[in-house]
RODO-2510 file (C-alpha; in nm, 4 decimals, decimal comma):
residues 323
     n   res          X          Y          Z
     1     g     3,4020    -3,5953    -4,3573
     2     i     3,1110    -3,4962    -4,1864
     3     a     2,7726    -3,4284    -4,3614
     4     d     2,6611    -3,0971    -4,4049
     5     g     2,3703    -2,9658    -4,5934
     6     f     2,1281    -3,2016    -4,8240
     7     g     2,1980    -3,5667    -4,8342
     8     e     2,0902    -3,9095    -4,8199
     9     i     2,1225    -4,2241    -4,6168
    10     f     2,1113    -4,5837    -4,7307
    11     r     2,0931    -4,9082    -4,5359
    12     k     2,1060    -5,2422    -4,7077
    13     g     2,0684    -5,0825    -5,0305
    14     k     1,7520    -4,8967    -4,9370
    15     i     1,6665    -4,5334    -4,8745
    16     f     1,6302    -4,4752    -4,5026
    17     y     1,7040    -4,0926    -4,4739
    18     r     1,6634    -3,8111    -4,7338
    19     g     1,7146    -3,4343    -4,5996
    20     n     1,9183    -3,1944    -4,4552
    21     f     2,2324    -3,2548    -4,2318
    22     k     2,4306    -3,0709    -3,9878
    23     k     2,7556    -3,2107    -3,8380
    24     g     2,6368    -3,5601    -3,9694
    25     r     2,3069    -3,5766    -3,8179
    26     p     1,9835    -3,5006    -3,9585
    27     n     1,8773    -3,1346    -3,9002
    28     g     1,6172    -2,9458    -4,0682
    29     k     1,3424    -3,0593    -4,3284
    30     g     1,3841    -3,4623    -4,3971
    31     h     1,2333    -3,7800    -4,4636
    32     l     1,2546    -4,1445    -4,2975
    33     y     1,1784    -4,4455    -4,4827
    34     f     1,0323    -4,7658    -4,4155
    35     s     1,2225    -5,0676    -4,5853
    36     d     0,9567    -5,0643    -4,8660
    37     g     1,0342    -4,7165    -4,9459
    38     s     0,7250    -4,5484    -4,8014
    39     i     0,7431    -4,2730    -4,5696
    40     e     0,7672    -4,3156    -4,2081
    41     y     0,8312    -3,9801    -4,0751
    42     n     0,8000    -3,6233    -4,2590
    43     g     0,8614    -3,3291    -4,0802
    44     s     1,1600    -3,1330    -3,9129
    45     f     1,4740    -3,2560    -3,7316
    46     k     1,7319    -3,1523    -3,4693
    47     e     2,0267    -3,3013    -3,3862
    48     g     1,9102    -3,6354    -3,5453
    49     k     1,5568    -3,6148    -3,3357
    50     f     1,2032    -3,5292    -3,4505
    51     d     1,1628    -3,1564    -3,3677
    52     g     0,9398    -2,9199    -3,5092
    53     k     0,6411    -2,9829    -3,7126
    54     g     0,6038    -3,3426    -3,8433
    55     s     0,4058    -3,6633    -3,9046
    56     l     0,4863    -3,9946    -3,8466
    57     y     0,3406    -4,3221    -3,9611
    58     t     0,3044    -4,7095    -3,8957
    59     f     0,1506    -5,0003    -4,0302
    60     h    -0,2190    -5,1657    -3,9505
    61     r    -0,3244    -5,4583    -4,1337
    62     r    -0,0498    -5,3974    -4,3927
    63     q    -0,1780    -5,0677    -4,4523
    64     r     0,0397    -4,7505    -4,3996
    65     v    -0,1429    -4,5316    -4,1586
    66     l    -0,0926    -4,1948    -3,9701
    67     s     0,0252    -4,2453    -3,6104
    68     e     0,0819    -3,9253    -3,4919
    69     e     0,1389    -3,5656    -3,6049
    70     g     0,1835    -3,2196    -3,4821
    71     i     0,5055    -3,0546    -3,2898
    72     y     0,7890    -3,2464    -3,1464
    73     r     1,0662    -3,1485    -2,8943
    74     n     1,3602    -3,3632    -2,8549
    75     g     1,1815    -3,6800    -3,0579
    76     n     0,8517    -3,6828    -2,8556
    77     l     0,5274    -3,5167    -2,9869
    78     v     0,4293    -3,2417    -2,7184
    79     k     0,1404    -3,0950    -2,9305
    80     g    -0,1018    -3,2342    -3,1627
    81     t    -0,2616    -3,5663    -3,2813
    82     k    -0,2249    -3,9532    -3,2123
    83     y    -0,3964    -4,1969    -3,3919
    84     l    -0,4994    -4,5536    -3,2825
    85     h    -0,4944    -4,7777    -3,6117
    86     g    -0,5034    -4,4894    -3,8356
    87     k    -0,8189    -4,3136    -3,6419
    88     k    -0,8043    -3,9967    -3,4343
    89     h    -0,7644    -4,1017    -3,0812
    90     l    -0,5976    -3,8281    -2,8622
    91     v    -0,5738    -3,4494    -2,9437
    92     g    -0,3805    -3,1773    -2,7372
    93     r    -0,0547    -3,1381    -2,5226
    94     f     0,1388    -3,4408    -2,4453
    95     q     0,4291    -3,5006    -2,1649
    96     n     0,7850    -3,4626    -2,3289
    97     t     0,8771    -3,8263    -2,2586
    98     r     0,9084    -4,1590    -2,4993
    99     n     0,5258    -4,2647    -2,4587
   100     g     0,4215    -3,9125    -2,3805
   101     h     0,0780    -3,9147    -2,2254
   102     l    -0,1965    -3,6844    -2,2725
   103     i    -0,1530    -3,3680    -2,0428
   104     s    -0,4766    -3,1920    -2,1648
   105     g    -0,6893    -3,2220    -2,4743
   106     e    -0,9595    -3,4345    -2,6030
   107     v    -1,0061    -3,8280    -2,6431
   108     y    -1,2029    -3,9805    -2,9144
   109     d    -1,3766    -4,3425    -2,9359
   110     e    -1,3094    -4,6021    -3,1719
   111     n    -1,5562    -4,4188    -3,4307
   112     e    -1,3609    -4,0947    -3,3675
   113     r    -1,6341    -3,9532    -3,1956
   114     l    -1,5633    -3,7259    -2,8931
   115     a    -1,5568    -3,8789    -2,5680
   116     y    -1,3827    -3,6342    -2,3617
   117     v    -1,2202    -3,2913    -2,3225
   118     g    -1,0175    -3,1480    -2,0312
   119     p    -0,6992    -3,2182    -1,8428
   120     m    -0,5494    -3,5742    -1,7554
   121     k    -0,3238    -3,7212    -1,5287
   122     n    -0,1610    -4,0787    -1,5289
   123     q    -0,3800    -4,1511    -1,8633
   124     r    -0,6976    -4,0770    -1,6619
   125     f    -0,9557    -3,7748    -1,6481
   126     h    -0,8386    -3,5534    -1,3641
   127     g    -0,9261    -3,1980    -1,3146
   128     k    -1,2634    -3,0109    -1,4813
   129     g    -1,3387    -3,1723    -1,7887
   130     t    -1,6499    -3,3179    -1,9990
   131     e    -1,7319    -3,6243    -2,1127
   132     y    -1,9243    -3,7439    -2,4264
   133     i    -2,0993    -4,0889    -2,5081
   134     h    -2,1683    -4,1638    -2,8563
   135     g    -2,0290    -3,8090    -2,9246
   136     r    -2,3324    -3,6577    -2,6837
   137     k    -2,2257    -3,4853    -2,3871
   138     y    -2,2827    -3,6961    -2,0819
   139     y    -2,0932    -3,5095    -1,7886
   140     e    -1,9252    -3,2037    -1,7353
   141     g    -1,7514    -3,1074    -1,4036
   142     m    -1,4536    -3,2106    -1,1721
   143     y    -1,2628    -3,5673    -1,2017
   144     k    -1,0313    -3,7058    -0,9879
   145     n    -0,8028    -4,0157    -1,0882
   146     g    -1,0422    -4,1204    -1,3727
   147     h    -1,3517    -4,0816    -1,1155
   148     k    -1,6479    -3,8146    -1,1266
   149     e    -1,5348    -3,6369    -0,7749
   150     g    -1,6725    -3,2916    -0,6960
   151     k    -1,9173    -3,0649    -0,8534
   152     g    -2,1042    -3,1670    -1,1935
   153     r    -2,3460    -3,2361    -1,4057
   154     l    -2,4567    -3,5598    -1,5099
   155     i    -2,7070    -3,6006    -1,8164
   156     k    -2,8270    -3,9248    -1,7984
   157     d    -3,1470    -4,0696    -2,0036
   158     d    -3,4283    -3,8693    -1,9451
   159     i    -3,2867    -3,6711    -1,6347
   160     e    -3,0131    -3,4306    -1,5495
   161     i    -2,8190    -3,4412    -1,2013
   162     r    -2,6602    -3,1471    -1,0791
   163     g    -2,4466    -3,1363    -0,7652
   164     m    -2,1523    -3,3177    -0,6082
   165     f    -2,0411    -3,6540    -0,7110
   166     k    -1,8122    -3,8977    -0,5403
   167     q    -1,6734    -4,2283    -0,7092
   168     n    -1,8691    -4,1211    -1,0245
   169     q    -2,1965    -4,1385    -0,7888
   170     p    -2,4026    -3,8511    -0,6696
   171     n    -2,3009    -3,7927    -0,3313
   172     g    -2,3804    -3,5071    -0,1031
   173     k    -2,6205    -3,1827    -0,2203
   174     v    -2,7925    -3,2895    -0,5492
   175     q    -3,0689    -3,1530    -0,7606
   176     i    -3,2375    -3,3490    -1,0608
   177     f    -3,4272    -3,2253    -1,3207
   178     s    -3,6556    -3,3791    -1,6095
   179     n    -3,5129    -3,3501    -1,9678
   180     l    -3,8176    -3,0494    -1,9792
   181     g    -3,6623    -2,8781    -1,7057
   182     s    -3,9182    -2,9577    -1,4272
   183     i    -3,7387    -3,0395    -1,0727
   184     l    -3,7623    -3,3879    -0,9547
   185     f    -3,5716    -3,3634    -0,6317
   186     s    -3,3609    -3,1440    -0,4450
   187     g    -3,1454    -3,2541    -0,1473
   188     t    -2,8957    -3,4968    -0,0188
   189     y    -2,7584    -3,7910    -0,1584
   190     k    -2,5211    -4,0767    -0,0110
   191     k    -2,3883    -4,3449    -0,2021
   192     n    -2,6397    -4,2985    -0,5023
   193     e    -2,9754    -4,2886    -0,2827
   194     r    -3,1656    -4,0097    -0,1847
   195     i    -3,1037    -3,9647     0,2211
   196     k    -3,3137    -3,6213     0,2673
   197     g    -3,4783    -3,3502     0,0704
   198     t    -3,7960    -3,2798    -0,1470
   199     a    -3,9207    -3,5004    -0,3975
   200     y    -4,1564    -3,3789    -0,6683
   201     d    -4,4174    -3,6018    -0,8290
   202     y    -4,6082    -3,4291    -1,1084
   203     v    -4,8809    -3,7189    -1,1481
   204     t    -5,0152    -3,6755    -0,8117
   205     k    -4,9331    -3,2785    -0,8225
   206     t    -4,7383    -3,3301    -0,4687
   207     a    -4,4256    -3,2599    -0,3130
   208     y    -4,2621    -3,4647    -0,0224
   209     t    -4,0034    -3,3143     0,1950
   210     g    -3,8424    -3,5481     0,4730
   211     t    -3,6026    -3,8562     0,4933
   212     f    -3,5715    -4,1668     0,2580
   213     k    -3,4205    -4,5064     0,3421
   214     n    -3,3189    -4,7397     0,0396
   215     d    -3,4052    -4,4392    -0,1854
   216     r    -3,7511    -4,4501    -0,0641
   217     k    -3,9673    -4,2163     0,1541
   218     d    -3,9110    -4,3370     0,4966
   219     g    -3,9491    -4,1797     0,8394
   220     k    -4,0384    -3,8088     0,9188
   221     g    -4,1676    -3,6167     0,6318
   222     k    -4,4732    -3,4187     0,4781
   223     e    -4,6718    -3,3845     0,1457
   224     i    -4,8090    -3,0659     0,0088
   225     n    -4,9952    -2,9815    -0,3117
   226     i    -4,7671    -2,8551    -0,5647
   227     e    -5,0192    -2,6314    -0,6799
   228     t    -5,1860    -2,4891    -0,3933
   229     g    -4,9283    -2,5284    -0,1245
   230     e    -5,1619    -2,6941     0,1113
   231     l    -5,0716    -2,9676     0,3170
   232     v    -5,1751    -3,3257     0,2083
   233     r    -5,0272    -3,5114     0,4795
   234     k    -4,7411    -3,5070     0,7331
   235     g    -4,6025    -3,7900     0,9782
   236     l    -4,4407    -4,1185     0,9331
   237     w    -4,3679    -4,2853     0,6127
   238     k    -4,2039    -4,6689     0,5905
   239     n    -4,0808    -4,8200     0,2749
   240     g    -4,2282    -4,5344     0,0642
   241     q    -4,5698    -4,5513     0,1955
   242     f    -4,7598    -4,3109     0,4346
   243     d    -4,7651    -4,4961     0,7883
   244     s    -4,9291    -4,2665     1,0526
   245     g    -4,9863    -3,8810     1,0889
   246     q    -5,1720    -3,5944     0,9944
   247     t    -5,3592    -3,5840     0,6665
   248     s    -5,5536    -3,2917     0,5245
   249     e    -5,8886    -3,4234     0,5840
   250     s    -5,7538    -3,3999     0,9820
   251     q    -5,6296    -3,0552     0,9297
   252     t    -5,9903    -2,9485     0,7820
   253     r    -6,1355    -3,0890     1,0777
   254     k    -5,9082    -2,9121     1,2899
   255     k    -5,9999    -2,5713     1,1171
   256     i    -6,3417    -2,6604     1,1899
   257     i    -6,2949    -2,6909     1,5695
   258     v    -6,0945    -2,3444     1,5812
   259     q    -6,3114    -2,1511     1,3828
   260     s    -6,6194    -2,3328     1,6102
   261     k    -6,4366    -2,2275     1,9517
   262     i    -6,3430    -1,8713     1,8002
   263     k    -6,7144    -1,8337     1,7140
   264     k    -6,8281    -1,9552     2,0613
   265     f    -6,5817    -1,7061     2,2406
   266     i    -6,7115    -1,4257     2,0251
   267     q    -7,0619    -1,4858     2,1479
   268     s    -6,9765    -1,5356     2,5133
   269     a    -6,6681    -1,3391     2,5659
   270     n    -6,5550    -1,6355     2,8145
   271     k    -6,1958    -1,6938     2,7537
   272     n    -6,2305    -2,0543     2,8408
   273     d    -6,3969    -2,0910     2,5035
   274     l    -6,0512    -2,0190     2,3517
   275     k    -5,8321    -2,3130     2,5862
   276     g    -5,6096    -2,5052     2,3618
   277     i    -5,6385    -2,2603     2,1069
   278     p    -5,2836    -2,1425     2,0077
   279     s    -5,2289    -1,7783     1,9433
   280     k    -5,0907    -1,8492     1,5988
   281     d    -5,4407    -1,9836     1,5104
   282     i    -5,6095    -1,6792     1,6298
   283     a    -5,3776    -1,4530     1,4583
   284     a    -5,4489    -1,6665     1,1241
   285     y    -5,8323    -1,5979     1,2035
   286     l    -5,7885    -1,2240     1,2133
   287     r    -5,5687    -1,2117     0,9250
   288     k    -5,8151    -1,3951     0,7056
   289     y    -6,1501    -1,2419     0,8240
   290     a    -6,0632    -0,8964     0,9993
   291     g    -5,7607    -0,8211     0,7202
   292     k    -5,5788    -0,7635     1,0532
   293     q    -5,1828    -0,8120     1,0934
   294     v    -5,1594    -0,9121     1,4564
   295     s    -4,8771    -1,0529     1,6802
   296     g    -4,7508    -1,0899     2,0149
   297     s    -4,9011    -1,3242     2,2881
   298     k    -5,2393    -1,4977     2,3012
   299     s    -5,3878    -1,2186     2,5327
   300     t    -5,3002    -0,9481     2,2660
   301     m    -5,4887    -1,1787     2,0026
   302     i    -5,8055    -1,1780     2,2682
   303     k    -5,8199    -0,7991     2,2963
   304     e    -5,8207    -0,7741     1,8958
   305     l    -6,1125    -0,9856     1,9126
   306     n    -6,2964    -0,7991     2,1881
   307     r    -6,1434    -0,4637     2,0243
   308     s    -6,5223    -0,3315     1,9773
   309     e    -6,8730    -0,4720     1,9337
   310     e    -6,8786    -0,3551     1,5717
   311     h    -6,5398    -0,5540     1,5259
   312     t    -6,7010    -0,8499     1,7313
   313     s    -7,0064    -0,8561     1,5150
   314     e    -6,8096    -0,8460     1,1854
   315     l    -6,6050    -1,1595     1,3041
   316     q    -6,9177    -1,3420     1,4206
   317     s    -7,0550    -1,2774     1,0595
   318     h    -6,7560    -1,4119     0,9157
   319     s    -6,7388    -1,7282     1,1379
   320     d    -7,1158    -1,7914     1,0405
   321     l    -7,0326    -1,7976     0,6707
   322     v    -6,7323    -2,0768     0,7439
   323     c    -6,8413    -2,2820     1,0173
***
């Protein structure tokens, strides 16, 4: 008759299955056995297939080791843990197929250290996930077909890269920080090289803003003092070196010339003395030495300089101090 209830199946005189039956097939709690009599599968069955909670074993170097465990549906592990040579390898949700790939979960390396957490597609990282190296966080962000692609955060050696990635490399808007949290670069990358932006140097206490070529300063740019905000130099760079342009020394000379011409105008009231002096320089002078916020045309600035003899005398005394 058709087996129902508890029973056993033997093959070549050796136990093959022991457990519950329904309509002649394993159904409910049961065990499958290897030919040596050790357990191959321990768990639940439905209509002859693994279904429900169970554990499956295999052999590695003549030792019986755990192959997978968790929840089965229609003979396939759909949620649980898969082992490689007896070591934890994959944990999470799996496709309901014979060789079901991980859909979403955790991947472990050969030393059972966490290597990845997140979704998978065709056995590749795909979607928003976190990658680890030697158990330490290495990257968190977006993946596409196994590559870092999209917005992410990469922790590498003594720096941290935040921004956009393409084919595993920084590409697009990126910020780079030291392991102490100090910003090192903010700007645009292309194919793992800086294209334009601001690079910070805490040894020289300068920040360069401009263009780059072959990951070096190249093209138009300027450097400022990080602490004071004052211009250090401005102009053209080539292969990482300042080539030509304006330096802080030339800026100082320019300020002296401007102040000298304004002083001369204060004394003479001759508009020709202000020839070549932009209105913004006159406004800066008034702001610094008279405490006046003046905007408008150059003629407005000149009127402010000539506002009164008292004011003129005050400005002259200031110019005497600085020139």
